[in-house]
N, C-alpha and C positions, 0 to 999 in steps of 0.2 A: 436415801440419800445422805442422810446424815453420817451414815455407819462408812459410806464410802469414803467421806472427807478425813475421816479418822482413821479409816486405814492407810489412805495416802500419807497422811502425815506421819503415821508410823513406820510405813516403810521408809519415808524419808529421814525420820531421826535414827534408823538402824543404820542406814547405808552412810549417812554423812556422822554417825556416832564417834567413828575415829578421829576426826577431824575437828570436832567440836572445842577439844581444849585447845588446841593450837588456834583455831579461829579467836577464842575468848584473849589468849596471849596477844594476838596482833591488834586487836582491838584495843587492850591495855595500853601497848606500846604507842599505838597511833595517839590515842588519848593522852599520854603522857609527853610526847613529842608536841601535841598541840598548845598545851598548858606551858609548857617550856618555851616556847614561841611567842605566845601572848605575854609572858612575863618579859621578856626580852626586848619586846615590841614598846611597850610600857616604859622599860627603863631608857632606852634609846630615844623615845618620845621626851621624856622628862628631861633628859641630857640636853637635847637639842633647844629645849625650850627656856632652860636657864642660864644665864648669862654666866661667862669665864671670869672667875673673880682674881685669878693672877695676872691679866692684862687689861688696860684700859681699853675700851671702844675705839674702832679706827676714825671713826667721826669725830671724836674728841682728840685735839693736839697736845702733847705731853706738856707740862708746865716747865716754864724757862728754868734754866740751872740758878741757882742762886749767885748773884755777882759779888767780889771782893772789891770794897774801896782801893783805890791805886795806893792810898797811902799806907794801907796795911800791907801790901804787895812788896814794898821797898823796905830792906832792911835797916834799921837806924845804927849810925856808927856807936860805938862801946863809950866814946867820951861825951855824948850829948845828952842831955835830960829827955825824957820822952815828952813829947809835945803833945798840949791840951786842946 
């Protein structure tokens, strides 16, 4: 009985022997694509969990613009001394 199993395996290897290199190549490519997809998924997850540094969050209002006192806006005449 053991010899029968060995014979079947030997016939299968002989018949599929020409396809083994192509099968091994396809398995290697599939493994590479899988690893690439895993790396891209990790990068996308990290980007989605880290807050953006360039813009403030929408929940916080922007700080008000600095105001200029009215006296500084008006030009003073050349013949008057500066007010203190």
